[in-house]
mmCIF file of the N, C-alpha and C atoms, coordinates in Angstrom:
data_MODEL
# 
_entry.id   MODEL 
# 
loop_
_atom_site.group_PDB 
_atom_site.id 
_atom_site.type_symbol 
_atom_site.label_atom_id 
_atom_site.label_alt_id 
_atom_site.label_comp_id 
_atom_site.label_asym_id 
_atom_site.label_entity_id 
_atom_site.label_seq_id 
_atom_site.pdbx_PDB_ins_code 
_atom_site.Cartn_x 
_atom_site.Cartn_y 
_atom_site.Cartn_z 
_atom_site.occupancy 
_atom_site.B_iso_or_equiv 
_atom_site.pdbx_formal_charge 
_atom_site.auth_seq_id 
_atom_site.auth_comp_id 
_atom_site.auth_asym_id 
_atom_site.auth_atom_id 
_atom_site.pdbx_PDB_model_num 
ATOM 1   N N  . UNK A 1 1  ? -46.912 44.410  40.536  1.00 0.00 ? 1  UNK A N  1 
ATOM 2   C CA . UNK A 1 1  ? -45.674 43.725  40.721  1.00 0.00 ? 1  UNK A CA 1 
ATOM 3   C C  . UNK A 1 1  ? -45.897 42.208  40.819  1.00 0.00 ? 1  UNK A C  1 
ATOM 4   N N  . UNK A 1 2  ? -46.979 41.802  41.404  1.00 0.00 ? 2  UNK A N  1 
ATOM 5   C CA . UNK A 1 2  ? -47.262 40.380  41.549  1.00 0.00 ? 2  UNK A CA 1 
ATOM 6   C C  . UNK A 1 2  ? -47.462 39.734  40.192  1.00 0.00 ? 2  UNK A C  1 
ATOM 7   N N  . UNK A 1 3  ? -48.104 40.411  39.253  1.00 0.00 ? 3  UNK A N  1 
ATOM 8   C CA . UNK A 1 3  ? -48.308 39.832  37.947  1.00 0.00 ? 3  UNK A CA 1 
ATOM 9   C C  . UNK A 1 3  ? -47.052 39.702  37.205  1.00 0.00 ? 3  UNK A C  1 
ATOM 10  N N  . UNK A 1 4  ? -46.099 40.639  37.405  1.00 0.00 ? 4  UNK A N  1 
ATOM 11  C CA . UNK A 1 4  ? -44.819 40.569  36.710  1.00 0.00 ? 4  UNK A CA 1 
ATOM 12  C C  . UNK A 1 4  ? -44.013 39.388  37.224  1.00 0.00 ? 4  UNK A C  1 
ATOM 13  N N  . UNK A 1 5  ? -44.049 39.094  38.485  1.00 0.00 ? 5  UNK A N  1 
ATOM 14  C CA . UNK A 1 5  ? -43.257 37.978  39.037  1.00 0.00 ? 5  UNK A CA 1 
ATOM 15  C C  . UNK A 1 5  ? -43.935 36.660  38.642  1.00 0.00 ? 5  UNK A C  1 
ATOM 16  N N  . UNK A 1 6  ? -45.256 36.663  38.607  1.00 0.00 ? 6  UNK A N  1 
ATOM 17  C CA . UNK A 1 6  ? -45.951 35.404  38.199  1.00 0.00 ? 6  UNK A CA 1 
ATOM 18  C C  . UNK A 1 6  ? -45.713 35.135  36.724  1.00 0.00 ? 6  UNK A C  1 
ATOM 19  N N  . UNK A 1 7  ? -45.634 36.189  35.895  1.00 0.00 ? 7  UNK A N  1 
ATOM 20  C CA . UNK A 1 7  ? -45.356 36.050  34.460  1.00 0.00 ? 7  UNK A CA 1 
ATOM 21  C C  . UNK A 1 7  ? -43.930 35.536  34.317  1.00 0.00 ? 7  UNK A C  1 
ATOM 22  N N  . UNK A 1 8  ? -43.010 36.045  35.124  1.00 0.00 ? 8  UNK A N  1 
ATOM 23  C CA . UNK A 1 8  ? -41.605 35.557  35.040  1.00 0.00 ? 8  UNK A CA 1 
ATOM 24  C C  . UNK A 1 8  ? -41.494 34.124  35.475  1.00 0.00 ? 8  UNK A C  1 
ATOM 25  N N  . UNK A 1 9  ? -42.331 33.770  36.491  1.00 0.00 ? 9  UNK A N  1 
ATOM 26  C CA . UNK A 1 9  ? -42.303 32.404  36.977  1.00 0.00 ? 9  UNK A CA 1 
ATOM 27  C C  . UNK A 1 9  ? -42.846 31.454  35.935  1.00 0.00 ? 9  UNK A C  1 
ATOM 28  N N  . UNK A 1 10 ? -43.951 31.864  35.300  1.00 0.00 ? 10 UNK A N  1 
ATOM 29  C CA . UNK A 1 10 ? -44.474 31.049  34.227  1.00 0.00 ? 10 UNK A CA 1 
ATOM 30  C C  . UNK A 1 10 ? -43.495 30.885  33.057  1.00 0.00 ? 10 UNK A C  1 
ATOM 31  N N  . UNK A 1 11 ? -42.856 31.949  32.718  1.00 0.00 ? 11 UNK A N  1 
ATOM 32  C CA . UNK A 1 11 ? -41.828 31.922  31.657  1.00 0.00 ? 11 UNK A CA 1 
ATOM 33  C C  . UNK A 1 11 ? -40.690 30.979  32.029  1.00 0.00 ? 11 UNK A C  1 
ATOM 34  N N  . UNK A 1 12 ? -40.261 31.036  33.301  1.00 0.00 ? 12 UNK A N  1 
ATOM 35  C CA . UNK A 1 12 ? -39.178 30.184  33.776  1.00 0.00 ? 12 UNK A CA 1 
ATOM 36  C C  . UNK A 1 12 ? -39.612 28.747  33.694  1.00 0.00 ? 12 UNK A C  1 
ATOM 37  N N  . UNK A 1 13 ? -40.826 28.397  34.139  1.00 0.00 ? 13 UNK A N  1 
ATOM 38  C CA . UNK A 1 13 ? -41.298 27.055  34.104  1.00 0.00 ? 13 UNK A CA 1 
ATOM 39  C C  . UNK A 1 13 ? -41.385 26.516  32.666  1.00 0.00 ? 13 UNK A C  1 
ATOM 40  N N  . UNK A 1 14 ? -41.873 27.364  31.802  1.00 0.00 ? 14 UNK A N  1 
ATOM 41  C CA . UNK A 1 14 ? -41.993 26.981  30.343  1.00 0.00 ? 14 UNK A CA 1 
ATOM 42  C C  . UNK A 1 14 ? -40.647 26.658  29.794  1.00 0.00 ? 14 UNK A C  1 
ATOM 43  N N  . UNK A 1 15 ? -39.678 27.588  30.054  1.00 0.00 ? 15 UNK A N  1 
ATOM 44  C CA . UNK A 1 15 ? -38.306 27.370  29.471  1.00 0.00 ? 15 UNK A CA 1 
ATOM 45  C C  . UNK A 1 15 ? -37.695 26.147  30.109  1.00 0.00 ? 15 UNK A C  1 
ATOM 46  N N  . UNK A 1 16 ? -37.885 25.970  31.400  1.00 0.00 ? 16 UNK A N  1 
ATOM 47  C CA . UNK A 1 16 ? -37.263 24.811  32.130  1.00 0.00 ? 16 UNK A CA 1 
ATOM 48  C C  . UNK A 1 16 ? -37.845 23.534  31.532  1.00 0.00 ? 16 UNK A C  1 
ATOM 49  N N  . UNK A 1 17 ? -39.172 23.427  31.407  1.00 0.00 ? 17 UNK A N  1 
ATOM 50  C CA . UNK A 1 17 ? -39.781 22.232  30.847  1.00 0.00 ? 17 UNK A CA 1 
ATOM 51  C C  . UNK A 1 17 ? -39.347 22.043  29.331  1.00 0.00 ? 17 UNK A C  1 
ATOM 52  N N  . UNK A 1 18 ? -39.302 23.122  28.641  1.00 0.00 ? 18 UNK A N  1 
ATOM 53  C CA . UNK A 1 18 ? -38.867 23.016  27.219  1.00 0.00 ? 18 UNK A CA 1 
ATOM 54  C C  . UNK A 1 18 ? -37.471 22.511  27.147  1.00 0.00 ? 18 UNK A C  1 
ATOM 55  N N  . UNK A 1 19 ? -36.586 22.927  28.075  1.00 0.00 ? 19 UNK A N  1 
ATOM 56  C CA . UNK A 1 19 ? -35.211 22.493  28.082  1.00 0.00 ? 19 UNK A CA 1 
ATOM 57  C C  . UNK A 1 19 ? -35.118 20.978  28.376  1.00 0.00 ? 19 UNK A C  1 
ATOM 58  N N  . UNK A 1 20 ? -35.959 20.502  29.314  1.00 0.00 ? 20 UNK A N  1 
ATOM 59  C CA . UNK A 1 20 ? -36.014 19.061  29.623  1.00 0.00 ? 20 UNK A CA 1 
ATOM 60  C C  . UNK A 1 20 ? -36.413 18.248  28.397  1.00 0.00 ? 20 UNK A C  1 
ATOM 61  N N  . UNK A 1 21 ? -37.423 18.722  27.707  1.00 0.00 ? 21 UNK A N  1 
ATOM 62  C CA . UNK A 1 21 ? -37.898 18.016  26.554  1.00 0.00 ? 21 UNK A CA 1 
ATOM 63  C C  . UNK A 1 21 ? -36.779 18.029  25.464  1.00 0.00 ? 21 UNK A C  1 
ATOM 64  N N  . UNK A 1 22 ? -36.154 19.121  25.299  1.00 0.00 ? 22 UNK A N  1 
ATOM 65  C CA . UNK A 1 22 ? -35.010 19.236  24.277  1.00 0.00 ? 22 UNK A CA 1 
ATOM 66  C C  . UNK A 1 22 ? -33.894 18.317  24.703  1.00 0.00 ? 22 UNK A C  1 
ATOM 67  N N  . UNK A 1 23 ? -33.609 18.141  25.964  1.00 0.00 ? 23 UNK A N  1 
ATOM 68  C CA . UNK A 1 23 ? -32.511 17.301  26.400  1.00 0.00 ? 23 UNK A CA 1 
ATOM 69  C C  . UNK A 1 23 ? -32.892 15.855  26.130  1.00 0.00 ? 23 UNK A C  1 
ATOM 70  N N  . UNK A 1 24 ? -34.133 15.485  26.361  1.00 0.00 ? 24 UNK A N  1 
ATOM 71  C CA . UNK A 1 24 ? -34.584 14.085  26.099  1.00 0.00 ? 24 UNK A CA 1 
ATOM 72  C C  . UNK A 1 24 ? -34.462 13.769  24.619  1.00 0.00 ? 24 UNK A C  1 
ATOM 73  N N  . UNK A 1 25 ? -34.916 14.714  23.826  1.00 0.00 ? 25 UNK A N  1 
ATOM 74  C CA . UNK A 1 25 ? -34.832 14.507  22.380  1.00 0.00 ? 25 UNK A CA 1 
ATOM 75  C C  . UNK A 1 25 ? -33.417 14.362  21.893  1.00 0.00 ? 25 UNK A C  1 
ATOM 76  N N  . UNK A 1 26 ? -32.513 15.242  22.458  1.00 0.00 ? 26 UNK A N  1 
ATOM 77  C CA . UNK A 1 26 ? -31.111 15.199  22.127  1.00 0.00 ? 26 UNK A CA 1 
ATOM 78  C C  . UNK A 1 26 ? -30.496 13.912  22.515  1.00 0.00 ? 26 UNK A C  1 
ATOM 79  N N  . UNK A 1 27 ? -30.771 13.451  23.737  1.00 0.00 ? 27 UNK A N  1 
ATOM 80  C CA . UNK A 1 27 ? -30.231 12.158  24.235  1.00 0.00 ? 27 UNK A CA 1 
ATOM 81  C C  . UNK A 1 27 ? -30.720 10.991  23.362  1.00 0.00 ? 27 UNK A C  1 
ATOM 82  N N  . UNK A 1 28 ? -31.988 11.074  22.936  1.00 0.00 ? 28 UNK A N  1 
ATOM 83  C CA . UNK A 1 28 ? -32.507 10.031  22.048  1.00 0.00 ? 28 UNK A CA 1 
ATOM 84  C C  . UNK A 1 28 ? -31.803 9.993   20.706  1.00 0.00 ? 28 UNK A C  1 
ATOM 85  N N  . UNK A 1 29 ? -31.504 11.159  20.185  1.00 0.00 ? 29 UNK A N  1 
ATOM 86  C CA . UNK A 1 29 ? -30.795 11.231  18.912  1.00 0.00 ? 29 UNK A CA 1 
ATOM 87  C C  . UNK A 1 29 ? -29.365 10.726  19.057  1.00 0.00 ? 29 UNK A C  1 
ATOM 88  N N  . UNK A 1 30 ? -28.722 11.046  20.144  1.00 0.00 ? 30 UNK A N  1 
ATOM 89  C CA . UNK A 1 30 ? -27.380 10.571  20.448  1.00 0.00 ? 30 UNK A CA 1 
ATOM 90  C C  . UNK A 1 30 ? -27.402 9.044   20.554  1.00 0.00 ? 30 UNK A C  1 
ATOM 91  N N  . UNK A 1 31 ? -28.363 8.520   21.262  1.00 0.00 ? 31 UNK A N  1 
ATOM 92  C CA . UNK A 1 31 ? -28.452 7.088   21.388  1.00 0.00 ? 31 UNK A CA 1 
ATOM 93  C C  . UNK A 1 31 ? -28.656 6.367   20.048  1.00 0.00 ? 31 UNK A C  1 
ATOM 94  N N  . UNK A 1 32 ? -29.493 6.920   19.188  1.00 0.00 ? 32 UNK A N  1 
ATOM 95  C CA . UNK A 1 32 ? -29.676 6.323   17.874  1.00 0.00 ? 32 UNK A CA 1 
ATOM 96  C C  . UNK A 1 32 ? -28.423 6.427   16.980  1.00 0.00 ? 32 UNK A C  1 
ATOM 97  N N  . UNK A 1 33 ? -27.673 7.541   17.150  1.00 0.00 ? 33 UNK A N  1 
ATOM 98  C CA . UNK A 1 33 ? -26.432 7.652   16.396  1.00 0.00 ? 33 UNK A CA 1 
ATOM 99  C C  . UNK A 1 33 ? -25.389 6.661   16.870  1.00 0.00 ? 33 UNK A C  1 
ATOM 100 N N  . UNK A 1 34 ? -25.356 6.452   18.214  1.00 0.00 ? 34 UNK A N  1 
ATOM 101 C CA . UNK A 1 34 ? -24.431 5.430   18.772  1.00 0.00 ? 34 UNK A CA 1 
ATOM 102 C C  . UNK A 1 34 ? -24.799 4.062   18.226  1.00 0.00 ? 34 UNK A C  1 
ATOM 103 N N  . UNK A 1 35 ? -26.063 3.690   18.148  1.00 0.00 ? 35 UNK A N  1 
ATOM 104 C CA . UNK A 1 35 ? -26.480 2.426   17.577  1.00 0.00 ? 35 UNK A CA 1 
ATOM 105 C C  . UNK A 1 35 ? -26.046 2.318   16.105  1.00 0.00 ? 35 UNK A C  1 
ATOM 106 N N  . UNK A 1 36 ? -26.211 3.423   15.342  1.00 0.00 ? 36 UNK A N  1 
ATOM 107 C CA . UNK A 1 36 ? -25.748 3.391   13.973  1.00 0.00 ? 36 UNK A CA 1 
ATOM 108 C C  . UNK A 1 36 ? -24.291 3.162   13.823  1.00 0.00 ? 36 UNK A C  1 
ATOM 109 N N  . UNK A 1 37 ? -23.512 3.794   14.735  1.00 0.00 ? 37 UNK A N  1 
ATOM 110 C CA . UNK A 1 37 ? -22.035 3.641   14.700  1.00 0.00 ? 37 UNK A CA 1 
ATOM 111 C C  . UNK A 1 37 ? -21.669 2.210   14.958  1.00 0.00 ? 37 UNK A C  1 
ATOM 112 N N  . UNK A 1 38 ? -22.311 1.572   15.934  1.00 0.00 ? 38 UNK A N  1 
ATOM 113 C CA . UNK A 1 38 ? -22.035 0.177   16.251  1.00 0.00 ? 38 UNK A CA 1 
ATOM 114 C C  . UNK A 1 38 ? -22.333 -0.727  14.987  1.00 0.00 ? 38 UNK A C  1 
ATOM 115 N N  . UNK A 1 39 ? -23.446 -0.463  14.292  1.00 0.00 ? 39 UNK A N  1 
ATOM 116 C CA . UNK A 1 39 ? -23.758 -1.256  13.128  1.00 0.00 ? 39 UNK A CA 1 
ATOM 117 C C  . UNK A 1 39 ? -22.749 -1.032  12.013  1.00 0.00 ? 39 UNK A C  1 
ATOM 118 N N  . UNK A 1 40 ? -22.307 0.191   11.824  1.00 0.00 ? 40 UNK A N  1 
ATOM 119 C CA . UNK A 1 40 ? -21.327 0.505   10.785  1.00 0.00 ? 40 UNK A CA 1 
ATOM 120 C C  . UNK A 1 40 ? -20.015 -0.148  11.108  1.00 0.00 ? 40 UNK A C  1 
ATOM 121 N N  . UNK A 1 41 ? -19.604 -0.170  12.397  1.00 0.00 ? 41 UNK A N  1 
ATOM 122 C CA . UNK A 1 41 ? -18.373 -0.832  12.776  1.00 0.00 ? 41 UNK A CA 1 
ATOM 123 C C  . UNK A 1 41 ? -18.420 -2.304  12.499  1.00 0.00 ? 41 UNK A C  1 
ATOM 124 N N  . UNK A 1 42 ? -19.553 -2.919  12.816  1.00 0.00 ? 42 UNK A N  1 
ATOM 125 C CA . UNK A 1 42 ? -19.736 -4.363  12.542  1.00 0.00 ? 42 UNK A CA 1 
ATOM 126 C C  . UNK A 1 42 ? -19.647 -4.641  11.041  1.00 0.00 ? 42 UNK A C  1 
ATOM 127 N N  . UNK A 1 43 ? -20.292 -3.779  10.236  1.00 0.00 ? 43 UNK A N  1 
ATOM 128 C CA . UNK A 1 43 ? -20.227 -4.005  8.779   1.00 0.00 ? 43 UNK A CA 1 
ATOM 129 C C  . UNK A 1 43 ? -18.826 -3.858  8.233   1.00 0.00 ? 43 UNK A C  1 
ATOM 130 N N  . UNK A 1 44 ? -18.073 -2.904  8.734   1.00 0.00 ? 44 UNK A N  1 
ATOM 131 C CA . UNK A 1 44 ? -16.700 -2.724  8.347   1.00 0.00 ? 44 UNK A CA 1 
ATOM 132 C C  . UNK A 1 44 ? -15.859 -3.933  8.710   1.00 0.00 ? 44 UNK A C  1 
ATOM 133 N N  . UNK A 1 45 ? -15.980 -4.387  9.948   1.00 0.00 ? 45 UNK A N  1 
ATOM 134 C CA . UNK A 1 45 ? -15.206 -5.487  10.388  1.00 0.00 ? 45 UNK A CA 1 
ATOM 135 C C  . UNK A 1 45 ? -15.539 -6.793  9.648   1.00 0.00 ? 45 UNK A C  1 
ATOM 136 N N  . UNK A 1 46 ? -16.742 -6.972  9.262   1.00 0.00 ? 46 UNK A N  1 
ATOM 137 C CA . UNK A 1 46 ? -17.133 -8.160  8.534   1.00 0.00 ? 46 UNK A CA 1 
ATOM 138 C C  . UNK A 1 46 ? -16.612 -8.159  7.129   1.00 0.00 ? 46 UNK A C  1 
ATOM 139 N N  . UNK A 1 47 ? -16.423 -6.960  6.571   1.00 0.00 ? 47 UNK A N  1 
ATOM 140 C CA . UNK A 1 47 ? -15.914 -6.833  5.207   1.00 0.00 ? 47 UNK A CA 1 
ATOM 141 C C  . UNK A 1 47 ? -14.421 -6.961  5.084   1.00 0.00 ? 47 UNK A C  1 
ATOM 142 N N  . UNK A 1 48 ? -13.686 -7.002  6.205   1.00 0.00 ? 48 UNK A N  1 
ATOM 143 C CA . UNK A 1 48 ? -12.253 -7.157  6.173   1.00 0.00 ? 48 UNK A CA 1 
ATOM 144 C C  . UNK A 1 48 ? -11.852 -8.529  6.586   1.00 0.00 ? 48 UNK A C  1 
ATOM 145 N N  . UNK A 1 49 ? -10.616 -8.878  6.258   1.00 0.00 ? 49 UNK A N  1 
ATOM 146 C CA . UNK A 1 49 ? -10.096 -10.208 6.654   1.00 0.00 ? 49 UNK A CA 1 
ATOM 147 C C  . UNK A 1 49 ? -9.729  -10.120 8.139   1.00 0.00 ? 49 UNK A C  1 
ATOM 148 N N  . UNK A 1 50 ? -9.460  -11.290 8.725   1.00 0.00 ? 50 UNK A N  1 
ATOM 149 C CA . UNK A 1 50 ? -9.144  -11.302 10.153  1.00 0.00 ? 50 UNK A CA 1 
ATOM 150 C C  . UNK A 1 50 ? -7.771  -10.773 10.433  1.00 0.00 ? 50 UNK A C  1 
ATOM 151 N N  . UNK A 1 51 ? -6.840  -10.889 9.456   1.00 0.00 ? 51 UNK A N  1 
ATOM 152 C CA . UNK A 1 51 ? -5.533  -10.272 9.663   1.00 0.00 ? 51 UNK A CA 1 
ATOM 153 C C  . UNK A 1 51 ? -5.468  -9.026  8.807   1.00 0.00 ? 51 UNK A C  1 
ATOM 154 N N  . UNK A 1 52 ? -5.026  -8.003  9.430   1.00 0.00 ? 52 UNK A N  1 
ATOM 155 C CA . UNK A 1 52 ? -4.921  -6.725  8.672   1.00 0.00 ? 52 UNK A CA 1 
ATOM 156 C C  . UNK A 1 52 ? -3.588  -6.691  7.892   1.00 0.00 ? 52 UNK A C  1 
ATOM 157 N N  . UNK A 1 53 ? -3.630  -6.635  6.597   1.00 0.00 ? 53 UNK A N  1 
ATOM 158 C CA . UNK A 1 53 ? -2.459  -6.576  5.776   1.00 0.00 ? 53 UNK A CA 1 
ATOM 159 C C  . UNK A 1 53 ? -2.155  -5.114  5.417   1.00 0.00 ? 53 UNK A C  1 
ATOM 160 N N  . UNK A 1 54 ? -0.893  -4.747  5.450   1.00 0.00 ? 54 UNK A N  1 
ATOM 161 C CA . UNK A 1 54 ? -0.611  -3.330  5.142   1.00 0.00 ? 54 UNK A CA 1 
ATOM 162 C C  . UNK A 1 54 ? -0.831  -3.024  3.678   1.00 0.00 ? 54 UNK A C  1 
ATOM 163 N N  . UNK A 1 55 ? -1.345  -1.889  3.374   1.00 0.00 ? 55 UNK A N  1 
ATOM 164 C CA . UNK A 1 55 ? -1.577  -1.478  1.999   1.00 0.00 ? 55 UNK A CA 1 
ATOM 165 C C  . UNK A 1 55 ? -0.284  -0.994  1.412   1.00 0.00 ? 55 UNK A C  1 
ATOM 166 N N  . UNK A 1 56 ? 0.069   -1.529  0.231   1.00 0.00 ? 56 UNK A N  1 
ATOM 167 C CA . UNK A 1 56 ? 1.375   -1.108  -0.395  1.00 0.00 ? 56 UNK A CA 1 
ATOM 168 C C  . UNK A 1 56 ? 1.382   0.416   -0.606  1.00 0.00 ? 56 UNK A C  1 
ATOM 169 N N  . UNK A 1 57 ? 2.459   1.044   -0.251  1.00 0.00 ? 57 UNK A N  1 
ATOM 170 C CA . UNK A 1 57 ? 2.529   2.518   -0.427  1.00 0.00 ? 57 UNK A CA 1 
ATOM 171 C C  . UNK A 1 57 ? 3.140   2.867   -1.790  1.00 0.00 ? 57 UNK A C  1 
ATOM 172 N N  . UNK A 1 58 ? 3.879   2.006   -2.369  1.00 0.00 ? 58 UNK A N  1 
ATOM 173 C CA . UNK A 1 58 ? 4.486   2.268   -3.671  1.00 0.00 ? 58 UNK A CA 1 
ATOM 174 C C  . UNK A 1 58 ? 3.603   1.724   -4.795  1.00 0.00 ? 58 UNK A C  1 
ATOM 175 N N  . UNK A 1 59 ? 3.443   2.528   -5.838  1.00 0.00 ? 59 UNK A N  1 
ATOM 176 C CA . UNK A 1 59 ? 2.676   2.110   -6.996  1.00 0.00 ? 59 UNK A CA 1 
ATOM 177 C C  . UNK A 1 59 ? 3.644   1.996   -8.176  1.00 0.00 ? 59 UNK A C  1 
ATOM 178 N N  . UNK A 1 60 ? 3.489   0.871   -8.877  1.00 0.00 ? 60 UNK A N  1 
ATOM 179 C CA . UNK A 1 60 ? 4.402   0.648   -9.994  1.00 0.00 ? 60 UNK A CA 1 
ATOM 180 C C  . UNK A 1 60 ? 3.823   1.398   -11.214 1.00 0.00 ? 60 UNK A C  1 
ATOM 181 N N  . UNK A 1 61 ? 4.660   2.193   -11.851 1.00 0.00 ? 61 UNK A N  1 
ATOM 182 C CA . UNK A 1 61 ? 4.279   3.014   -12.975 1.00 0.00 ? 61 UNK A CA 1 
ATOM 183 C C  . UNK A 1 61 ? 5.133   2.681   -14.161 1.00 0.00 ? 61 UNK A C  1 
ATOM 184 N N  . UNK A 1 62 ? 4.553   2.643   -15.334 1.00 0.00 ? 62 UNK A N  1 
ATOM 185 C CA . UNK A 1 62 ? 5.376   2.419   -16.530 1.00 0.00 ? 62 UNK A CA 1 
ATOM 186 C C  . UNK A 1 62 ? 6.405   3.528   -16.698 1.00 0.00 ? 62 UNK A C  1 
ATOM 187 N N  . UNK A 1 63 ? 7.594   3.092   -17.148 1.00 0.00 ? 63 UNK A N  1 
ATOM 188 C CA . UNK A 1 63 ? 8.611   4.169   -17.395 1.00 0.00 ? 63 UNK A CA 1 
ATOM 189 C C  . UNK A 1 63 ? 8.802   4.267   -18.914 1.00 0.00 ? 63 UNK A C  1 
ATOM 190 N N  . UNK A 1 64 ? 8.941   5.497   -19.390 1.00 0.00 ? 64 UNK A N  1 
ATOM 191 C CA . UNK A 1 64 ? 9.135   5.614   -20.848 1.00 0.00 ? 64 UNK A CA 1 
ATOM 192 C C  . UNK A 1 64 ? 10.490  5.119   -21.281 1.00 0.00 ? 64 UNK A C  1 
ATOM 193 N N  . UNK A 1 65 ? 10.584  4.695   -22.560 1.00 0.00 ? 65 UNK A N  1 
ATOM 194 C CA . UNK A 1 65 ? 11.870  4.288   -23.116 1.00 0.00 ? 65 UNK A CA 1 
ATOM 195 C C  . UNK A 1 65 ? 12.762  5.522   -23.165 1.00 0.00 ? 65 UNK A C  1 
ATOM 196 N N  . UNK A 1 66 ? 14.037  5.217   -23.002 1.00 0.00 ? 66 UNK A N  1 
ATOM 197 C CA . UNK A 1 66 ? 15.001  6.380   -23.022 1.00 0.00 ? 66 UNK A CA 1 
ATOM 198 C C  . UNK A 1 66 ? 14.962  7.060   -24.404 1.00 0.00 ? 66 UNK A C  1 
ATOM 199 N N  . UNK A 1 67 ? 15.185  8.371   -24.390 1.00 0.00 ? 67 UNK A N  1 
ATOM 200 C CA . UNK A 1 67 ? 15.144  9.163   -25.632 1.00 0.00 ? 67 UNK A CA 1 
ATOM 201 C C  . UNK A 1 67 ? 16.353  8.779   -26.501 1.00 0.00 ? 67 UNK A C  1 
ATOM 202 N N  . UNK A 1 68 ? 16.096  8.423   -27.771 1.00 0.00 ? 68 UNK A N  1 
ATOM 203 C CA . UNK A 1 68 ? 17.150  8.033   -28.677 1.00 0.00 ? 68 UNK A CA 1 
ATOM 204 C C  . UNK A 1 68 ? 17.403  9.065   -29.769 1.00 0.00 ? 68 UNK A C  1 
ATOM 205 N N  . UNK A 1 69 ? 16.917  10.207  -29.667 1.00 0.00 ? 69 UNK A N  1 
ATOM 206 C CA . UNK A 1 69 ? 17.145  11.224  -30.649 1.00 0.00 ? 69 UNK A CA 1 
ATOM 207 C C  . UNK A 1 69 ? 15.929  11.515  -31.534 1.00 0.00 ? 69 UNK A C  1 
ATOM 208 N N  . UNK A 1 70 ? 15.118  10.549  -31.804 1.00 0.00 ? 70 UNK A N  1 
ATOM 209 C CA . UNK A 1 70 ? 13.907  10.790  -32.609 1.00 0.00 ? 70 UNK A CA 1 
ATOM 210 C C  . UNK A 1 70 ? 12.678  10.394  -31.836 1.00 0.00 ? 70 UNK A C  1 
ATOM 211 N N  . UNK A 1 71 ? 11.640  11.143  -31.983 1.00 0.00 ? 71 UNK A N  1 
ATOM 212 C CA . UNK A 1 71 ? 10.407  10.856  -31.220 1.00 0.00 ? 71 UNK A CA 1 
ATOM 213 C C  . UNK A 1 71 ? 9.403   10.252  -32.154 1.00 0.00 ? 71 UNK A C  1 
ATOM 214 N N  . UNK A 1 72 ? 8.725   9.228   -31.676 1.00 0.00 ? 72 UNK A N  1 
ATOM 215 C CA . UNK A 1 72 ? 7.651   8.603   -32.418 1.00 0.00 ? 72 UNK A CA 1 
ATOM 216 C C  . UNK A 1 72 ? 6.357   8.945   -31.693 1.00 0.00 ? 72 UNK A C  1 
ATOM 217 N N  . UNK A 1 73 ? 5.452   9.648   -32.416 1.00 0.00 ? 73 UNK A N  1 
ATOM 218 C CA . UNK A 1 73 ? 4.193   10.051  -31.821 1.00 0.00 ? 73 UNK A CA 1 
ATOM 219 C C  . UNK A 1 73 ? 3.358   8.849   -31.315 1.00 0.00 ? 73 UNK A C  1 
ATOM 220 N N  . UNK A 1 74 ? 3.449   7.749   -32.054 1.00 0.00 ? 74 UNK A N  1 
ATOM 221 C CA . UNK A 1 74 ? 2.635   6.552   -31.726 1.00 0.00 ? 74 UNK A CA 1 
ATOM 222 C C  . UNK A 1 74 ? 3.144   5.999   -30.340 1.00 0.00 ? 74 UNK A C  1 
ATOM 223 N N  . UNK A 1 75 ? 4.457   5.947   -30.153 1.00 0.00 ? 75 UNK A N  1 
ATOM 224 C CA . UNK A 1 75 ? 4.974   5.459   -28.862 1.00 0.00 ? 75 UNK A CA 1 
ATOM 225 C C  . UNK A 1 75 ? 4.544   6.351   -27.717 1.00 0.00 ? 75 UNK A C  1 
ATOM 226 N N  . UNK A 1 76 ? 4.590   7.650   -27.937 1.00 0.00 ? 76 UNK A N  1 
ATOM 227 C CA . UNK A 1 76 ? 4.123   8.595   -26.905 1.00 0.00 ? 76 UNK A CA 1 
ATOM 228 C C  . UNK A 1 76 ? 2.672   8.407   -26.603 1.00 0.00 ? 76 UNK A C  1 
ATOM 229 N N  . UNK A 1 77 ? 1.838   8.216   -27.652 1.00 0.00 ? 77 UNK A N  1 
ATOM 230 C CA . UNK A 1 77 ? 0.398   8.031   -27.425 1.00 0.00 ? 77 UNK A CA 1 
ATOM 231 C C  . UNK A 1 77 ? 0.154   6.707   -26.741 1.00 0.00 ? 77 UNK A C  1 
ATOM 232 N N  . UNK A 1 78 ? 0.895   5.688   -27.036 1.00 0.00 ? 78 UNK A N  1 
ATOM 233 C CA . UNK A 1 78 ? 0.727   4.378   -26.366 1.00 0.00 ? 78 UNK A CA 1 
ATOM 234 C C  . UNK A 1 78 ? 1.108   4.467   -24.921 1.00 0.00 ? 78 UNK A C  1 
ATOM 235 N N  . UNK A 1 79 ? 2.131   5.272   -24.624 1.00 0.00 ? 79 UNK A N  1 
ATOM 236 C CA . UNK A 1 79 ? 2.565   5.395   -23.258 1.00 0.00 ? 79 UNK A CA 1 
ATOM 237 C C  . UNK A 1 79 ? 1.537   6.118   -22.429 1.00 0.00 ? 79 UNK A C  1 
ATOM 238 N N  . UNK A 1 80 ? 0.957   7.155   -23.012 1.00 0.00 ? 80 UNK A N  1 
ATOM 239 C CA . UNK A 1 80 ? -0.058  7.949   -22.254 1.00 0.00 ? 80 UNK A CA 1 
ATOM 240 C C  . UNK A 1 80 ? -1.342  7.151   -22.172 1.00 0.00 ? 80 UNK A C  1 
# 
């Protein structure tokens, strides 16, 4: 019975230490990702003007000439 409890204790210590190492690695990765986010935010802000202008929502599109009874294939091709 003593060997079983000591084996469980060793397993517990191993898993506990492994978990601590995993946490440190995870925290290091999170820290490096936070640093990358800061750099990306700076790059985006430097690429934009100081005043934010709204992006036009309407796009101007050519309108076809009204149908006059006869179709011209060249006009249709030029439109497309």
